[in-house]
C-alpha positions as CSV (number, residue, x, y, z in Angstrom):
1,M,0.0,0.0,0.0
2,R,1.2,3.5,-0.8
3,Y,0.3,6.6,1.2
4,R,-0.3,10.2,0.5
5,E,-0.6,13.5,2.5
6,L,-4.1,14.5,3.4
7,G,-3.7,18.1,2.3
8,R,-1.9,20.3,4.9
9,S,-3.2,18.3,7.8
10,G,0.0,16.4,8.6
11,M,-2.0,13.1,8.3
12,T,-0.9,10.4,5.9
13,V,-3.6,8.2,4.4
14,S,-3.7,5.1,2.2
15,E,-4.3,6.0,-1.4
16,I,-6.9,3.3,-1.4
17,G,-9.4,3.9,1.4
18,Y,-12.6,2.1,2.4
19,G,-16.0,3.4,1.4
20,A,-18.3,2.0,4.1
21,W,-21.7,3.0,2.8
22,G,-22.5,-0.4,1.4
23,I,-21.9,-2.3,4.6
24,G,-24.5,-0.5,6.7
25,A,-27.6,-2.1,5.1
26,S,-28.9,1.4,4.2
27,G,-28.8,2.1,0.5
28,W,-27.3,-1.2,-0.7
29,V,-28.9,-4.6,-0.5
30,G,-27.0,-7.8,0.1
31,A,-24.2,-7.0,2.5
32,T,-23.9,-9.1,5.7
33,E,-22.3,-7.9,8.8
34,D,-20.0,-10.9,9.1
35,E,-18.6,-10.4,5.6
36,S,-18.3,-6.7,6.1
37,V,-16.3,-7.2,9.3
38,R,-14.0,-9.7,7.4
39,A,-13.6,-7.3,4.6
40,L,-12.7,-4.4,6.9
41,H,-10.1,-6.5,8.7
42,R,-8.6,-7.7,5.5
43,A,-8.4,-4.1,4.3
44,V,-6.4,-3.1,7.4
45,D,-4.2,-6.2,7.0
46,L,-3.4,-4.9,3.5
47,G,-2.5,-1.4,4.6
48,V,-5.8,0.6,4.4
49,N,-5.8,3.2,7.1
50,F,-8.7,5.4,6.1
51,I,-12.4,4.4,6.4
52,D,-15.2,6.7,5.4
53,T,-18.6,6.3,6.9
54,A,-21.6,8.5,7.9
55,R,-24.4,9.0,10.4
56,G,-26.8,8.3,7.5
57,Y,-25.3,4.9,6.5
58,G,-27.5,2.6,8.6
59,E,-25.3,0.3,10.8
60,S,-22.0,1.4,9.1
61,E,-20.7,3.6,12.0
62,R,-21.3,0.8,14.5
63,I,-19.6,-1.8,12.4
64,V,-16.7,0.4,11.5
65,G,-16.2,1.4,15.1
66,R,-16.2,-2.3,16.2
67,V,-13.4,-3.1,13.7
68,V,-11.3,0.0,14.5
69,R,-11.5,-0.7,18.2
70,E,-10.4,-4.3,17.6
71,R,-7.5,-3.0,15.5
72,A,-6.5,-0.3,18.0
73,G,-2.8,-0.8,17.4
74,D,-3.1,-0.1,13.6
75,D,-3.9,3.6,13.8
76,V,-6.8,3.5,11.5
77,L,-8.3,6.9,10.6
78,V,-12.1,7.2,10.5
79,A,-14.1,9.9,8.7
80,T,-17.8,10.3,9.3
81,K,-20.5,12.8,8.1
82,V,-23.1,15.0,9.7
83,P,-26.4,14.8,7.8
84,P,-28.2,18.1,7.1
85,M,-30.9,18.8,9.7
86,N,-33.4,19.5,7.0
87,R,-32.6,16.1,5.4
88,I,-32.4,17.5,1.9
89,W,-29.8,16.0,-0.5
90,P,-28.3,17.8,-2.3
91,A,-28.3,21.2,-0.7
92,P,-30.5,23.5,-2.8
93,D,-29.8,27.1,-3.4
94,G,-31.3,29.7,-1.0
95,I,-31.2,27.5,2.1
96,D,-30.0,29.3,5.3
97,P,-27.1,27.4,7.0
98,A,-29.3,27.5,10.2
99,E,-31.7,25.2,8.4
100,A,-29.1,22.6,7.4
101,F,-26.2,22.8,9.9
102,P,-26.9,24.8,13.0
103,G,-24.3,24.3,15.8
104,T,-26.6,22.3,18.1
105,H,-27.4,19.8,15.3
106,I,-23.7,19.4,14.4
107,R,-22.8,18.7,18.0
108,E,-25.7,16.3,18.6
109,S,-24.8,14.3,15.4
110,V,-21.1,14.0,16.2
111,E,-21.8,12.9,19.8
112,T,-24.4,10.4,18.6
113,S,-21.8,9.0,16.1
114,L,-19.2,8.7,18.8
115,R,-21.6,6.9,21.0
116,V,-22.7,4.5,18.3
117,S,-19.2,3.8,17.1
118,G,-17.6,3.5,20.5
119,L,-14.8,5.8,19.4
120,D,-13.5,8.7,21.4
121,H,-12.9,11.0,18.3
122,F,-13.2,11.1,14.6
123,D,-10.3,12.0,12.4
124,V,-12.5,13.8,9.9
125,V,-16.0,15.1,10.3
126,Q,-17.7,16.1,7.1
127,F,-21.0,17.9,6.3
128,H,-22.9,15.5,4.1
129,V,-24.0,18.2,1.7
130,W,-22.5,21.7,1.0
131,S,-23.4,25.1,-0.4
132,D,-20.9,27.8,-0.9
133,E,-23.6,30.3,0.1
134,W,-22.9,29.2,3.7
135,V,-19.3,30.5,3.8
136,G,-19.1,33.2,6.5
137,R,-22.6,32.6,7.7
138,G,-24.1,30.7,10.6
139,D,-22.5,29.2,13.7
140,W,-21.3,26.0,12.0
141,L,-17.6,26.9,11.9
142,Q,-17.6,28.0,15.5
143,T,-19.1,24.7,16.5
144,V,-16.6,22.8,14.4
145,E,-13.7,24.7,16.1
146,E,-15.1,23.9,19.5
147,L,-15.4,20.2,18.7
148,K,-11.7,20.3,17.6
149,K,-10.6,21.9,20.8
150,E,-12.5,19.3,22.8
151,G,-10.6,16.5,20.9
152,K,-13.7,15.0,19.4
153,V,-12.8,16.0,15.8
154,R,-9.4,16.4,14.3
155,L,-10.2,17.7,10.8
156,F,-13.3,19.3,9.2
157,G,-14.4,18.5,5.7
158,V,-17.4,18.6,3.4
159,S,-18.9,16.1,1.0
160,V,-19.6,18.2,-2.1
161,N,-23.0,18.0,-3.7
162,D,-23.1,15.4,-6.4
163,H,-21.9,16.7,-9.8
164,Q,-21.4,20.2,-8.3
165,P,-17.6,20.4,-7.7
166,D,-17.4,24.2,-8.2
167,N,-19.9,24.7,-5.3
168,A,-17.0,24.2,-2.9
169,L,-14.5,26.6,-4.4
170,A,-15.3,29.5,-2.1
171,L,-15.0,27.2,0.9
172,V,-11.6,25.9,-0.2
173,R,-10.3,29.4,-0.8
174,S,-11.5,30.6,2.6
175,G,-9.1,28.3,4.5
176,A,-11.9,27.0,6.7
177,V,-11.9,23.4,5.5
178,D,-9.3,20.6,5.7
179,T,-10.8,18.1,3.2
180,V,-13.3,17.9,0.5
181,Q,-15.0,14.7,-0.7
182,V,-16.1,14.8,-4.4
183,I,-17.3,12.5,-7.2
184,Y,-14.5,12.1,-9.7
185,N,-14.2,9.4,-12.3
186,I,-13.7,8.8,-16.0
187,F,-17.3,10.0,-16.8
188,D,-17.4,12.9,-14.3
189,Q,-14.1,14.7,-14.8
190,A,-15.4,18.2,-13.9
191,P,-13.5,18.4,-10.6
192,A,-10.2,18.5,-12.5
193,D,-11.2,21.9,-14.1
194,A,-11.1,24.0,-11.0
195,L,-11.7,22.2,-7.7
196,L,-8.7,19.9,-7.7
197,P,-6.2,22.7,-8.7
198,A,-7.7,24.9,-5.9
199,C,-7.3,22.1,-3.3
200,E,-3.7,21.7,-4.4
201,E,-3.1,25.4,-4.1
202,H,-4.7,25.8,-0.6
203,G,-3.5,22.5,0.9
204,V,-6.9,20.8,1.1
205,G,-7.1,17.1,1.1
206,V,-9.2,15.4,-1.6
207,I,-11.3,12.3,-0.9
208,V,-12.7,10.8,-4.1
209,R,-16.0,8.9,-4.0
210,V,-17.9,7.1,-6.8
211,A,-14.6,6.4,-8.7
212,L,-16.3,3.3,-10.2
213,D,-19.6,5.2,-11.0
214,E,-21.5,3.1,-8.5
215,G,-20.5,0.0,-10.5
216,G,-21.0,1.5,-14.0
217,L,-17.2,1.5,-14.5
218,T,-16.8,-2.2,-13.5
219,G,-18.2,-3.6,-16.8
220,R,-20.9,-5.4,-14.9
221,I,-23.7,-3.0,-15.7
222,T,-25.3,-4.0,-19.0
223,A,-28.6,-3.5,-20.7
224,G,-31.5,-4.9,-18.8
225,A,-29.6,-4.9,-15.4
226,T,-31.9,-5.0,-12.4
227,F,-31.4,-4.5,-8.7
228,P,-33.2,-5.7,-5.6
229,E,-36.1,-3.7,-4.2
230,G,-34.8,-1.0,-1.9
231,D,-31.4,-0.9,-3.5
232,F,-30.5,2.7,-4.5
233,R,-28.9,1.5,-7.8
234,A,-32.4,0.7,-9.0
235,R,-32.8,4.5,-9.3
236,Y,-29.2,5.3,-10.2
237,F,-29.4,3.0,-13.2
238,R,-33.1,3.5,-14.0
239,D,-34.8,3.6,-17.5
240,D,-32.3,3.0,-20.3
241,R,-29.2,4.0,-18.3
242,P,-27.8,0.5,-18.0
243,A,-27.7,0.3,-21.8
244,Q,-26.1,3.7,-22.0
245,V,-23.5,2.7,-19.5
246,E,-22.8,-0.5,-21.4
247,R,-22.2,1.5,-24.6
248,K,-20.0,4.1,-22.9
249,V,-17.8,1.4,-21.2
250,A,-17.5,-0.5,-24.5
251,A,-16.2,2.6,-26.2
252,I,-13.6,3.1,-23.4
253,V,-12.5,-0.5,-23.7
254,A,-12.1,-0.2,-27.4
255,D,-10.2,3.1,-27.3
256,L,-7.8,1.9,-24.6
257,G,-7.3,-1.5,-26.2
258,I,-8.0,-3.4,-23.0
259,A,-10.0,-6.4,-22.0
260,P,-13.5,-5.7,-20.6
261,D,-12.5,-7.0,-17.2
262,E,-9.7,-4.4,-17.0
263,I,-12.1,-1.3,-16.9
264,A,-12.3,-1.1,-13.1
265,E,-8.5,-1.2,-12.8
266,N,-8.2,1.6,-15.3
267,A,-11.0,3.6,-13.6
268,L,-9.2,3.6,-10.3
269,R,-5.8,4.3,-11.8
270,F,-7.4,7.3,-13.6
271,V,-8.3,8.8,-10.2
272,L,-5.0,8.0,-8.6
273,S,-3.1,9.6,-11.5
274,S,-4.1,13.0,-10.1
275,P,-1.6,14.4,-7.7
276,A,-4.3,16.4,-6.0
277,V,-6.1,13.2,-4.9
278,S,-5.3,12.1,-1.3
279,T,-7.3,8.9,-1.3
280,V,-10.0,7.2,-3.3
281,I,-12.7,5.3,-1.3
282,P,-14.3,2.6,-3.5
283,G,-17.2,0.9,-1.8
284,M,-16.1,-2.6,-0.7
285,R,-18.4,-5.2,0.8
286,S,-16.4,-8.4,0.4
287,V,-12.8,-9.6,0.9
288,R,-12.6,-10.2,-2.8
289,N,-13.3,-6.5,-3.5
290,V,-10.8,-5.4,-0.9
291,E,-8.0,-7.6,-2.4
292,R,-8.7,-6.5,-5.9
293,N,-8.8,-2.8,-5.2
294,T,-5.9,-2.6,-2.8
295,A,-3.7,-4.4,-5.3
296,L,-3.8,-1.3,-7.5
297,S,-1.8,0.8,-5.0
298,D,1.4,0.0,-6.7
299,G,2.7,3.3,-7.9
300,R,1.7,2.8,-11.5
301,P,-0.4,5.8,-12.7
302,L,-1.8,5.8,-16.2
303,T,0.4,7.1,-18.9
304,A,-0.1,10.6,-20.4
305,D,-1.3,9.0,-23.6
306,R,-3.9,6.9,-21.8
307,L,-5.1,9.9,-19.8
308,A,-5.5,11.8,-23.0
309,V,-7.7,9.1,-24.4
310,L,-9.8,9.0,-21.3
311,A,-10.2,12.8,-21.4
312,G,-12.4,12.2,-24.4
313,H,-14.8,10.1,-22.5
314,R,-16.4,12.7,-20.3
315,W,-20.1,12.0,-19.9
316,Q,-21.9,15.0,-18.5
317,R,-25.0,13.8,-16.9
318,N,-26.7,13.8,-13.5
319,F,-28.1,10.5,-12.4
320,Y,-30.1,12.3,-9.7
321,G,-32.2,14.4,-11.9
């Protein structure tokens, strides 16, 4: 496993982190706690030292906390998220910060997460949505600073609204944030236009989510794909989108001259090829997924020629409407 600096924080994180949404039995169907625990332990065995969870991920915080406490000697870093009080994802324009992240709500959420996880602090606490309209307004920053002083939070971050990377530029430039979490993948390359350079300039750590497009960049989403009732992918890949994904992936495979089963590897290497990225957090619900993804932390970024090819495969769309 290779490691990178998390912005200016002084923390070093594994470049392959662990996205723990899928293990919490919230938006993904099919994960079992026993397998999730085995997968988390295997990830730590292989050098993963950064796990991303959230208050809104069902049982994820509890499961992550259990494993981290069992591996106390391994110095595993845990990031969690505070959901917006108004429960609106993504954050719409015109919302006052007092409606989404008042100080009392932030504190209550963090303290609940600590109690559920059994941990005494979080290395990163992130707002689960963000709007740059909130910079310099509300009492959220004061509360974050108080939680840091109390030792309950080490770093503050935000999870940028889906497909809105420029909506965190003012925050990054303000110096008030330590990390940003953003969707960045072969299809959604927009963060590279402005957000990633700004994070490099201001020393903000970058946590990349959805690097595999929720499975779209694994080659396993094909026309006619269906998902269990209650699984969020049934909406993400609704209507004719599985067929669209299949065609887009086939074009990438052809242009790169790779085998279809190599698309996931190239998708993760695409993200890791950016020096602005601190860690990428693919969702992993099995030991097999952990072993396959962590093996890609080998210091082999994509070549400039391959990156140039992939630059032509931007697909500007918003799966959430």
